[in-house]
LUMMI-430901 format. One record per atom (N, C-alpha, C, O): residue in three letters; x, y, z. Coordinates in steps of 0.1 Angstrom, whole numbers, m for minus. Example, Ala and Ser with C-alpha at 12.3 -4.5 7.8 and 13.67 -1.06 7.14 Angstrom:
% residues 2
{residuo->ALA; c1->132; c2->m57; c3->78}
{residuo->ALA; c1->123; c2->m45; c3->78}
{residuo->ALA; c1->132; c2->m33; c3->78}
{residuo->ALA; c1->142; c2->m33; c3->85}
{residuo->SER; c1->128; c2->m22; c3->71}
{residuo->SER; c1->137; c2->m11; c3->71}
{residuo->SER; c1->129; c2->0; c3->79}
{residuo->SER; c1->134; c2->11; c3->80}
% end
This chain:
% residues 115
{residuo->GLN; c1->1230; c2->846; c3->642}
{residuo->GLN; c1->1229; c2->832; c3->635}
{residuo->GLN; c1->1240; c2->827; c3->630}
{residuo->GLN; c1->1247; c2->833; c3->621}
{residuo->VAL; c1->1244; c2->816; c3->636}
{residuo->VAL; c1->1256; c2->810; c3->629}
{residuo->VAL; c1->1252; c2->795; c3->624}
{residuo->VAL; c1->1246; c2->787; c3->630}
{residuo->GLN; c1->1258; c2->794; c3->610}
{residuo->GLN; c1->1254; c2->782; c3->604}
{residuo->GLN; c1->1266; c2->776; c3->596}
{residuo->GLN; c1->1273; c2->783; c3->588}
{residuo->LEU; c1->1268; c2->762; c3->597}
{residuo->LEU; c1->1279; c2->758; c3->590}
{residuo->LEU; c1->1272; c2->747; c3->579}
{residuo->LEU; c1->1266; c2->737; c3->582}
{residuo->VAL; c1->1275; c2->751; c3->569}
{residuo->VAL; c1->1270; c2->742; c3->555}
{residuo->VAL; c1->1282; c2->734; c3->550}
{residuo->VAL; c1->1291; c2->739; c3->544}
{residuo->GLU; c1->1280; c2->719; c3->552}
{residuo->GLU; c1->1291; c2->711; c3->546}
{residuo->GLU; c1->1286; c2->704; c3->531}
{residuo->GLU; c1->1275; c2->698; c3->529}
{residuo->SER; c1->1293; c2->705; c3->523}
{residuo->SER; c1->1289; c2->698; c3->512}
{residuo->SER; c1->1301; c2->685; c3->507}
{residuo->SER; c1->1313; c2->686; c3->507}
{residuo->GLY; c1->1293; c2->675; c3->502}
{residuo->GLY; c1->1302; c2->663; c3->499}
{residuo->GLY; c1->1294; c2->653; c3->493}
{residuo->GLY; c1->1283; c2->655; c3->490}
{residuo->VAL; c1->1301; c2->639; c3->490}
{residuo->VAL; c1->1297; c2->629; c3->486}
{residuo->VAL; c1->1297; c2->620; c3->492}
{residuo->VAL; c1->1306; c2->620; c3->500}
{residuo->GLY; c1->1286; c2->607; c3->492}
{residuo->GLY; c1->1290; c2->595; c3->497}
{residuo->GLY; c1->1292; c2->586; c3->485}
{residuo->GLY; c1->1286; c2->588; c3->475}
{residuo->LEU; c1->1300; c2->576; c3->486}
{residuo->LEU; c1->1306; c2->569; c3->475}
{residuo->LEU; c1->1306; c2->552; c3->478}
{residuo->LEU; c1->1310; c2->548; c3->488}
{residuo->ALA; c1->1302; c2->545; c3->469}
{residuo->ALA; c1->1304; c2->531; c3->471}
{residuo->ALA; c1->1313; c2->523; c3->462}
{residuo->ALA; c1->1315; c2->511; c3->463}
{residuo->GLN; c1->1318; c2->532; c3->454}
{residuo->GLN; c1->1331; c2->529; c3->445}
{residuo->GLN; c1->1340; c2->536; c3->445}
{residuo->GLN; c1->1339; c2->547; c3->450}
{residuo->PRO; c1->1354; c2->533; c3->439}
{residuo->PRO; c1->1366; c2->543; c3->439}
{residuo->PRO; c1->1364; c2->554; c3->428}
{residuo->PRO; c1->1358; c2->552; c3->418}
{residuo->VAL; c1->1370; c2->566; c3->431}
{residuo->VAL; c1->1368; c2->577; c3->425}
{residuo->VAL; c1->1385; c2->583; c3->425}
{residuo->VAL; c1->1394; c2->579; c3->433}
{residuo->CYS; c1->1387; c2->593; c3->415}
{residuo->CYS; c1->1401; c2->598; c3->416}
{residuo->CYS; c1->1404; c2->609; c3->425}
{residuo->CYS; c1->1415; c2->612; c3->429}
{residuo->SER; c1->1392; c2->616; c3->429}
{residuo->SER; c1->1393; c2->628; c3->435}
{residuo->SER; c1->1381; c2->632; c3->440}
{residuo->SER; c1->1371; c2->629; c3->434}
{residuo->LEU; c1->1379; c2->639; c3->451}
{residuo->LEU; c1->1369; c2->647; c3->455}
{residuo->LEU; c1->1370; c2->659; c3->460}
{residuo->LEU; c1->1381; c2->662; c3->464}
{residuo->ARG; c1->1361; c2->669; c3->460}
{residuo->ARG; c1->1362; c2->682; c3->467}
{residuo->ARG; c1->1353; c2->684; c3->479}
{residuo->ARG; c1->1342; c2->683; c3->475}
{residuo->PHE; c1->1354; c2->687; c3->490}
{residuo->PHE; c1->1345; c2->689; c3->498}
{residuo->PHE; c1->1344; c2->705; c3->501}
{residuo->PHE; c1->1354; c2->711; c3->501}
{residuo->SER; c1->1333; c2->712; c3->504}
{residuo->SER; c1->1332; c2->727; c3->508}
{residuo->SER; c1->1326; c2->726; c3->520}
{residuo->SER; c1->1318; c2->716; c3->524}
{residuo->CYS; c1->1330; c2->738; c3->529}
{residuo->CYS; c1->1322; c2->740; c3->539}
{residuo->CYS; c1->1321; c2->755; c3->540}
{residuo->CYS; c1->1330; c2->762; c3->539}
{residuo->ALA; c1->1308; c2->759; c3->543}
{residuo->ALA; c1->1306; c2->774; c3->541}
{residuo->ALA; c1->1300; c2->778; c3->553}
{residuo->ALA; c1->1288; c2->777; c3->553}
{residuo->PRO; c1->1306; c2->783; c3->565}
{residuo->PRO; c1->1298; c2->790; c3->577}
{residuo->PRO; c1->1294; c2->803; c3->572}
{residuo->PRO; c1->1299; c2->810; c3->563}
{residuo->SER; c1->1281; c2->806; c3->579}
{residuo->SER; c1->1273; c2->816; c3->578}
{residuo->SER; c1->1274; c2->824; c3->590}
{residuo->SER; c1->1277; c2->817; c3->600}
{residuo->GLY; c1->1272; c2->837; c3->592}
{residuo->GLY; c1->1266; c2->844; c3->603}
{residuo->GLY; c1->1282; c2->848; c3->613}
{residuo->GLY; c1->1283; c2->854; c3->624}
{residuo->ILE; c1->1291; c2->844; c3->606}
{residuo->ILE; c1->1305; c2->847; c3->614}
{residuo->ILE; c1->1313; c2->856; c3->604}
{residuo->ILE; c1->1311; c2->857; c3->592}
{residuo->THR; c1->1323; c2->862; c3->610}
{residuo->THR; c1->1333; c2->868; c3->602}
{residuo->THR; c1->1345; c2->856; c3->601}
{residuo->THR; c1->1354; c2->853; c3->608}
{residuo->PHE; c1->1341; c2->851; c3->589}
{residuo->PHE; c1->1348; c2->839; c3->585}
{residuo->PHE; c1->1363; c2->840; c3->586}
{residuo->PHE; c1->1370; c2->831; c3->591}
{residuo->SER; c1->1369; c2->852; c3->579}
{residuo->SER; c1->1383; c2->853; c3->581}
{residuo->SER; c1->1391; c2->851; c3->592}
{residuo->SER; c1->1402; c2->846; c3->591}
{residuo->ILE; c1->1385; c2->854; c3->603}
{residuo->ILE; c1->1394; c2->850; c3->615}
{residuo->ILE; c1->1390; c2->839; c3->623}
{residuo->ILE; c1->1395; c2->838; c3->635}
{residuo->TYR; c1->1382; c2->830; c3->617}
{residuo->TYR; c1->1383; c2->815; c3->622}
{residuo->TYR; c1->1390; c2->807; c3->616}
{residuo->TYR; c1->1392; c2->806; c3->604}
{residuo->ASP; c1->1398; c2->797; c3->627}
{residuo->ASP; c1->1404; c2->785; c3->624}
{residuo->ASP; c1->1394; c2->775; c3->617}
{residuo->ASP; c1->1383; c2->774; c3->622}
{residuo->MET; c1->1396; c2->768; c3->606}
{residuo->MET; c1->1392; c2->758; c3->600}
{residuo->MET; c1->1398; c2->745; c3->597}
{residuo->MET; c1->1410; c2->745; c3->594}
{residuo->GLY; c1->1389; c2->734; c3->599}
{residuo->GLY; c1->1396; c2->719; c3->597}
{residuo->GLY; c1->1386; c2->711; c3->592}
{residuo->GLY; c1->1374; c2->713; c3->592}
{residuo->TRP; c1->1392; c2->702; c3->588}
{residuo->TRP; c1->1384; c2->688; c3->582}
{residuo->TRP; c1->1390; c2->678; c3->592}
{residuo->TRP; c1->1402; c2->676; c3->595}
{residuo->TYR; c1->1380; c2->671; c3->596}
{residuo->TYR; c1->1383; c2->658; c3->605}
{residuo->TYR; c1->1375; c2->647; c3->598}
{residuo->TYR; c1->1367; c2->649; c3->588}
{residuo->ARG; c1->1378; c2->634; c3->604}
{residuo->ARG; c1->1371; c2->623; c3->600}
{residuo->ARG; c1->1371; c2->614; c3->611}
{residuo->ARG; c1->1380; c2->614; c3->620}
{residuo->GLN; c1->1360; c2->606; c3->612}
{residuo->GLN; c1->1359; c2->596; c3->623}
{residuo->GLN; c1->1354; c2->583; c3->618}
{residuo->GLN; c1->1343; c2->582; c3->614}
{residuo->ALA; c1->1362; c2->572; c3->620}
{residuo->ALA; c1->1357; c2->559; c3->620}
{residuo->ALA; c1->1350; c2->554; c3->631}
{residuo->ALA; c1->1352; c2->558; c3->643}
{residuo->PRO; c1->1342; c2->544; c3->627}
{residuo->PRO; c1->1329; c2->541; c3->638}
{residuo->PRO; c1->1338; c2->535; c3->649}
{residuo->PRO; c1->1347; c2->527; c3->648}
{residuo->GLY; c1->1334; c2->540; c3->661}
{residuo->GLY; c1->1340; c2->537; c3->672}
{residuo->GLY; c1->1354; c2->544; c3->679}
{residuo->GLY; c1->1360; c2->542; c3->690}
{residuo->ASN; c1->1357; c2->553; c3->669}
{residuo->ASN; c1->1370; c2->562; c3->670}
{residuo->ASN; c1->1365; c2->575; c3->674}
{residuo->ASN; c1->1353; c2->579; c3->673}
{residuo->GLN; c1->1378; c2->584; c3->680}
{residuo->GLN; c1->1376; c2->596; c3->681}
{residuo->GLN; c1->1379; c2->604; c3->668}
{residuo->GLN; c1->1388; c2->600; c3->661}
{residuo->ARG; c1->1370; c2->615; c3->666}
{residuo->ARG; c1->1373; c2->623; c3->652}
{residuo->ARG; c1->1386; c2->628; c3->655}
{residuo->ARG; c1->1390; c2->633; c3->665}
{residuo->GLU; c1->1393; c2->625; c3->643}
{residuo->GLU; c1->1406; c2->630; c3->641}
{residuo->GLU; c1->1408; c2->639; c3->629}
{residuo->GLU; c1->1402; c2->639; c3->618}
{residuo->LEU; c1->1419; c2->649; c3->632}
{residuo->LEU; c1->1422; c2->658; c3->620}
{residuo->LEU; c1->1427; c2->652; c3->609}
{residuo->LEU; c1->1437; c2->644; c3->608}
{residuo->VAL; c1->1421; c2->656; c3->599}
{residuo->VAL; c1->1428; c2->655; c3->585}
{residuo->VAL; c1->1437; c2->667; c3->578}
{residuo->VAL; c1->1448; c2->667; c3->574}
{residuo->ALA; c1->1428; c2->677; c3->580}
{residuo->ALA; c1->1440; c2->691; c3->575}
{residuo->ALA; c1->1431; c2->702; c3->583}
{residuo->ALA; c1->1420; c2->701; c3->587}
{residuo->PHE; c1->1441; c2->712; c3->584}
{residuo->PHE; c1->1439; c2->722; c3->592}
{residuo->PHE; c1->1442; c2->737; c3->584}
{residuo->PHE; c1->1452; c2->736; c3->577}
{residuo->ILE; c1->1436; c2->746; c3->584}
{residuo->ILE; c1->1440; c2->759; c3->579}
{residuo->ILE; c1->1437; c2->771; c3->590}
{residuo->ILE; c1->1426; c2->774; c3->593}
{residuo->SER; c1->1447; c2->776; c3->594}
{residuo->SER; c1->1444; c2->788; c3->605}
{residuo->SER; c1->1438; c2->801; c3->597}
{residuo->SER; c1->1437; c2->802; c3->584}
{residuo->SER; c1->1434; c2->810; c3->604}
{residuo->SER; c1->1429; c2->822; c3->599}
{residuo->SER; c1->1440; c2->831; c3->593}
{residuo->SER; c1->1438; c2->840; c3->586}
{residuo->GLY; c1->1451; c2->827; c3->596}
{residuo->GLY; c1->1464; c2->834; c3->588}
{residuo->GLY; c1->1467; c2->824; c3->577}
{residuo->GLY; c1->1476; c2->828; c3->568}
{residuo->GLY; c1->1462; c2->812; c3->575}
{residuo->GLY; c1->1468; c2->806; c3->562}
{residuo->GLY; c1->1475; c2->793; c3->565}
{residuo->GLY; c1->1476; c2->783; c3->557}
{residuo->SER; c1->1481; c2->793; c3->578}
{residuo->SER; c1->1489; c2->783; c3->582}
{residuo->SER; c1->1483; c2->768; c3->580}
{residuo->SER; c1->1471; c2->766; c3->583}
{residuo->THR; c1->1490; c2->758; c3->575}
{residuo->THR; c1->1482; c2->742; c3->570}
{residuo->THR; c1->1488; c2->733; c3->579}
{residuo->THR; c1->1500; c2->735; c3->584}
{residuo->ASN; c1->1481; c2->722; c3->582}
{residuo->ASN; c1->1488; c2->711; c3->591}
{residuo->ASN; c1->1479; c2->698; c3->583}
{residuo->ASN; c1->1468; c2->700; c3->580}
{residuo->TYR; c1->1485; c2->687; c3->581}
{residuo->TYR; c1->1477; c2->675; c3->576}
{residuo->TYR; c1->1481; c2->666; c3->584}
{residuo->TYR; c1->1491; c2->667; c3->590}
{residuo->ALA; c1->1472; c2->654; c3->585}
{residuo->ALA; c1->1476; c2->640; c3->591}
{residuo->ALA; c1->1487; c2->634; c3->580}
{residuo->ALA; c1->1488; c2->636; c3->568}
{residuo->ASP; c1->1494; c2->628; c3->588}
{residuo->ASP; c1->1505; c2->620; c3->580}
{residuo->ASP; c1->1501; c2->613; c3->569}
{residuo->ASP; c1->1507; c2->614; c3->558}
{residuo->SER; c1->1489; c2->605; c3->571}
{residuo->SER; c1->1481; c2->597; c3->561}
{residuo->SER; c1->1480; c2->604; c3->549}
{residuo->SER; c1->1481; c2->598; c3->538}
{residuo->VAL; c1->1477; c2->616; c3->548}
{residuo->VAL; c1->1469; c2->624; c3->535}
{residuo->VAL; c1->1480; c2->633; c3->531}
{residuo->VAL; c1->1478; c2->637; c3->519}
{residuo->LYS; c1->1492; c2->637; c3->536}
{residuo->LYS; c1->1501; c2->644; c3->532}
{residuo->LYS; c1->1505; c2->639; c3->515}
{residuo->LYS; c1->1507; c2->627; c3->512}
{residuo->GLY; c1->1506; c2->650; c3->506}
{residuo->GLY; c1->1509; c2->649; c3->496}
{residuo->GLY; c1->1496; c2->645; c3->486}
{residuo->GLY; c1->1497; c2->646; c3->473}
{residuo->ARG; c1->1483; c2->642; c3->493}
{residuo->ARG; c1->1471; c2->638; c3->485}
{residuo->ARG; c1->1463; c2->648; c3->487}
{residuo->ARG; c1->1458; c2->654; c3->478}
{residuo->PHE; c1->1459; c2->651; c3->501}
{residuo->PHE; c1->1451; c2->661; c3->503}
{residuo->PHE; c1->1455; c2->677; c3->504}
{residuo->PHE; c1->1466; c2->680; c3->508}
{residuo->THR; c1->1447; c2->686; c3->501}
{residuo->THR; c1->1447; c2->700; c3->503}
{residuo->THR; c1->1439; c2->706; c3->510}
{residuo->THR; c1->1427; c2->704; c3->506}
{residuo->ILE; c1->1439; c2->714; c3->518}
{residuo->ILE; c1->1431; c2->724; c3->523}
{residuo->ILE; c1->1432; c2->738; c3->521}
{residuo->ILE; c1->1443; c2->743; c3->524}
{residuo->SER; c1->1423; c2->745; c3->517}
{residuo->SER; c1->1423; c2->759; c3->513}
{residuo->SER; c1->1412; c2->767; c3->517}
{residuo->SER; c1->1401; c2->760; c3->519}
{residuo->ARG; c1->1411; c2->780; c3->519}
{residuo->ARG; c1->1401; c2->787; c3->520}
{residuo->ARG; c1->1401; c2->799; c3->511}
{residuo->ARG; c1->1411; c2->804; c3->505}
{residuo->ASP; c1->1388; c2->803; c3->509}
{residuo->ASP; c1->1384; c2->813; c3->500}
{residuo->ASP; c1->1377; c2->825; c3->508}
{residuo->ASP; c1->1364; c2->824; c3->507}
{residuo->ASN; c1->1381; c2->834; c3->516}
{residuo->ASN; c1->1376; c2->841; c3->524}
{residuo->ASN; c1->1365; c2->850; c3->519}
{residuo->ASN; c1->1355; c2->852; c3->525}
{residuo->ALA; c1->1367; c2->855; c3->507}
{residuo->ALA; c1->1354; c2->862; c3->497}
{residuo->ALA; c1->1345; c2->852; c3->496}
{residuo->ALA; c1->1334; c2->856; c3->500}
{residuo->LYS; c1->1345; c2->842; c3->494}
{residuo->LYS; c1->1332; c2->831; c3->495}
{residuo->LYS; c1->1330; c2->825; c3->507}
{residuo->LYS; c1->1323; c2->815; c3->506}
{residuo->ASN; c1->1334; c2->829; c3->520}
{residuo->ASN; c1->1334; c2->822; c3->533}
{residuo->ASN; c1->1333; c2->808; c3->532}
{residuo->ASN; c1->1324; c2->802; c3->539}
{residuo->THR; c1->1341; c2->801; c3->525}
{residuo->THR; c1->1343; c2->790; c3->521}
{residuo->THR; c1->1356; c2->781; c3->526}
{residuo->THR; c1->1367; c2->788; c3->525}
{residuo->VAL; c1->1357; c2->770; c3->530}
{residuo->VAL; c1->1368; c2->761; c3->531}
{residuo->VAL; c1->1366; c2->750; c3->524}
{residuo->VAL; c1->1354; c2->745; c3->524}
{residuo->TYR; c1->1377; c2->743; c3->516}
{residuo->TYR; c1->1378; c2->734; c3->508}
{residuo->TYR; c1->1388; c2->724; c3->513}
{residuo->TYR; c1->1398; c2->726; c3->520}
{residuo->LEU; c1->1383; c2->711; c3->508}
{residuo->LEU; c1->1394; c2->700; c3->510}
{residuo->LEU; c1->1394; c2->692; c3->497}
{residuo->LEU; c1->1384; c2->686; c3->493}
{residuo->GLN; c1->1405; c2->693; c3->491}
{residuo->GLN; c1->1407; c2->688; c3->479}
{residuo->GLN; c1->1414; c2->675; c3->483}
{residuo->GLN; c1->1424; c2->675; c3->490}
{residuo->MET; c1->1406; c2->661; c3->478}
{residuo->MET; c1->1411; c2->647; c3->481}
{residuo->MET; c1->1415; c2->641; c3->470}
{residuo->MET; c1->1407; c2->639; c3->461}
{residuo->ASN; c1->1427; c2->637; c3->468}
{residuo->ASN; c1->1431; c2->631; c3->455}
{residuo->ASN; c1->1437; c2->617; c3->459}
{residuo->ASN; c1->1440; c2->614; c3->470}
{residuo->SER; c1->1437; c2->608; c3->449}
{residuo->SER; c1->1445; c2->593; c3->451}
{residuo->SER; c1->1438; c2->589; c3->463}
{residuo->SER; c1->1444; c2->587; c3->474}
{residuo->LEU; c1->1425; c2->590; c3->461}
{residuo->LEU; c1->1415; c2->583; c3->472}
{residuo->LEU; c1->1420; c2->567; c3->475}
{residuo->LEU; c1->1421; c2->560; c3->466}
{residuo->LYS; c1->1421; c2->564; c3->486}
{residuo->LYS; c1->1422; c2->550; c3->490}
{residuo->LYS; c1->1414; c2->544; c3->499}
{residuo->LYS; c1->1408; c2->551; c3->507}
{residuo->PRO; c1->1411; c2->531; c3->499}
{residuo->PRO; c1->1403; c2->524; c3->509}
{residuo->PRO; c1->1405; c2->530; c3->521}
{residuo->PRO; c1->1394; c2->535; c3->526}
{residuo->GLU; c1->1416; c2->532; c3->527}
{residuo->GLU; c1->1418; c2->537; c3->540}
{residuo->GLU; c1->1413; c2->551; c3->543}
{residuo->GLU; c1->1412; c2->556; c3->554}
{residuo->ASP; c1->1409; c2->556; c3->530}
{residuo->ASP; c1->1401; c2->572; c3->533}
{residuo->ASP; c1->1386; c2->568; c3->538}
{residuo->ASP; c1->1378; c2->576; c3->541}
{residuo->THR; c1->1383; c2->557; c3->537}
{residuo->THR; c1->1368; c2->556; c3->541}
{residuo->THR; c1->1364; c2->558; c3->554}
{residuo->THR; c1->1368; c2->551; c3->563}
{residuo->ASP; c1->1356; c2->570; c3->557}
{residuo->ASP; c1->1352; c2->575; c3->570}
{residuo->ASP; c1->1342; c2->585; c3->566}
{residuo->ASP; c1->1339; c2->587; c3->555}
{residuo->VAL; c1->1335; c2->591; c3->579}
{residuo->VAL; c1->1327; c2->602; c3->579}
{residuo->VAL; c1->1336; c2->614; c3->580}
{residuo->VAL; c1->1345; c2->615; c3->589}
{residuo->TYR; c1->1335; c2->622; c3->572}
{residuo->TYR; c1->1343; c2->636; c3->571}
{residuo->TYR; c1->1334; c2->648; c3->577}
{residuo->TYR; c1->1322; c2->649; c3->573}
{residuo->TYR; c1->1340; c2->655; c3->584}
{residuo->TYR; c1->1333; c2->667; c3->590}
{residuo->TYR; c1->1341; c2->680; c3->591}
{residuo->TYR; c1->1352; c2->680; c3->596}
{residuo->CYS; c1->1334; c2->690; c3->586}
{residuo->CYS; c1->1341; c2->705; c3->587}
{residuo->CYS; c1->1339; c2->710; c3->602}
{residuo->CYS; c1->1329; c2->708; c3->609}
{residuo->ASN; c1->1348; c2->715; c3->604}
{residuo->ASN; c1->1349; c2->723; c3->618}
{residuo->ASN; c1->1355; c2->738; c3->617}
{residuo->ASN; c1->1364; c2->741; c3->608}
{residuo->GLU; c1->1349; c2->746; c3->627}
{residuo->GLU; c1->1353; c2->758; c3->626}
{residuo->GLU; c1->1357; c2->764; c3->641}
{residuo->GLU; c1->1350; c2->759; c3->651}
{residuo->ARG; c1->1364; c2->771; c3->643}
{residuo->ARG; c1->1369; c2->774; c3->658}
{residuo->ARG; c1->1373; c2->790; c3->660}
{residuo->ARG; c1->1377; c2->797; c3->651}
{residuo->LEU; c1->1372; c2->793; c3->670}
{residuo->LEU; c1->1375; c2->810; c3->673}
{residuo->LEU; c1->1375; c2->808; c3->689}
{residuo->LEU; c1->1364; c2->807; c3->695}
{residuo->GLY; c1->1386; c2->806; c3->694}
{residuo->GLY; c1->1386; c2->805; c3->706}
{residuo->GLY; c1->1378; c2->792; c3->714}
{residuo->GLY; c1->1382; c2->781; c3->712}
{residuo->GLY; c1->1369; c2->796; c3->722}
{residuo->GLY; c1->1361; c2->783; c3->728}
{residuo->GLY; c1->1348; c2->782; c3->721}
{residuo->GLY; c1->1338; c2->776; c3->726}
{residuo->LYS; c1->1348; c2->789; c3->707}
{residuo->LYS; c1->1335; c2->785; c3->703}
{residuo->LYS; c1->1339; c2->774; c3->690}
{residuo->LYS; c1->1348; c2->777; c3->682}
{residuo->ILE; c1->1333; c2->763; c3->691}
{residuo->ILE; c1->1334; c2->753; c3->678}
{residuo->ILE; c1->1319; c2->750; c3->675}
{residuo->ILE; c1->1309; c2->751; c3->683}
{residuo->LEU; c1->1321; c2->746; c3->661}
{residuo->LEU; c1->1309; c2->742; c3->654}
{residuo->LEU; c1->1315; c2->732; c3->644}
{residuo->LEU; c1->1326; c2->733; c3->638}
{residuo->TRP; c1->1305; c2->721; c3->642}
{residuo->TRP; c1->1307; c2->712; c3->633}
{residuo->TRP; c1->1297; c2->709; c3->623}
{residuo->TRP; c1->1285; c2->710; c3->625}
{residuo->GLY; c1->1303; c2->704; c3->610}
{residuo->GLY; c1->1294; c2->702; c3->600}
{residuo->GLY; c1->1286; c2->688; c3->604}
{residuo->GLY; c1->1288; c2->682; c3->614}
{residuo->GLN; c1->1277; c2->685; c3->596}
{residuo->GLN; c1->1266; c2->672; c3->598}
{residuo->GLN; c1->1275; c2->659; c3->594}
{residuo->GLN; c1->1270; c2->648; c3->596}
{residuo->GLY; c1->1285; c2->661; c3->588}
{residuo->GLY; c1->1293; c2->649; c3->583}
{residuo->GLY; c1->1288; c2->643; c3->571}
{residuo->GLY; c1->1277; c2->644; c3->567}
{residuo->THR; c1->1298; c2->637; c3->563}
{residuo->THR; c1->1296; c2->632; c3->550}
{residuo->THR; c1->1304; c2->619; c3->550}
{residuo->THR; c1->1315; c2->619; c3->554}
{residuo->GLN; c1->1297; c2->608; c3->547}
{residuo->GLN; c1->1303; c2->594; c3->544}
{residuo->GLN; c1->1311; c2->596; c3->530}
{residuo->GLN; c1->1307; c2->601; c3->520}
{residuo->VAL; c1->1324; c2->591; c3->532}
{residuo->VAL; c1->1333; c2->585; c3->521}
{residuo->VAL; c1->1336; c2->573; c3->522}
{residuo->VAL; c1->1342; c2->569; c3->532}
{residuo->THR; c1->1333; c2->565; c3->511}
{residuo->THR; c1->1335; c2->549; c3->511}
{residuo->THR; c1->1344; c2->547; c3->498}
{residuo->THR; c1->1340; c2->550; c3->487}
{residuo->VAL; c1->1354; c2->541; c3->500}
{residuo->VAL; c1->1363; c2->539; c3->490}
{residuo->VAL; c1->1365; c2->524; c3->489}
{residuo->VAL; c1->1370; c2->519; c3->499}
{residuo->SER; c1->1362; c2->516; c3->478}
{residuo->SER; c1->1365; c2->503; c3->477}
{residuo->SER; c1->1365; c2->499; c3->463}
{residuo->SER; c1->1362; c2->507; c3->454}
{residuo->SER; c1->1370; c2->486; c3->462}
{residuo->SER; c1->1372; c2->480; c3->448}
{residuo->SER; c1->1359; c2->477; c3->443}
{residuo->SER; c1->1358; c2->472; c3->432}
% end
C-alpha cells in the first residue's frame, strides 16, 4: 500500500508565503527522490523544485531565491516553502515521488496569487 498525501491551500488573494507538505506512506521514504511540480492550464507539468534521496536540490529559475524544498526523513515528509509569492506563481502544484520507474503524484493544489 503506497499513498501520497499532499497538503496545501488555494488562494484568491495575495499572501507572503505558503508551505506545502507531501507525506508518502507505504514506502521507504528516505530512498525516494521527491519533487514539486506545477501545471498551468494547457501546459505540461513542470518542475518547481527537486530534492534527491541524497539531499541534492534543483530549482526552476523562476523560483530560485524564493522557494525552498526540504525533506524530513523522520517524518516521511517533503516540504516546499514558498516566499515572496507573485501572480506568476498561480498554478496547480503537485507533489511527486520517484524511485526508478515508479512515479506517484499528489492530487494537486491550486494556488492563485492576485491583487
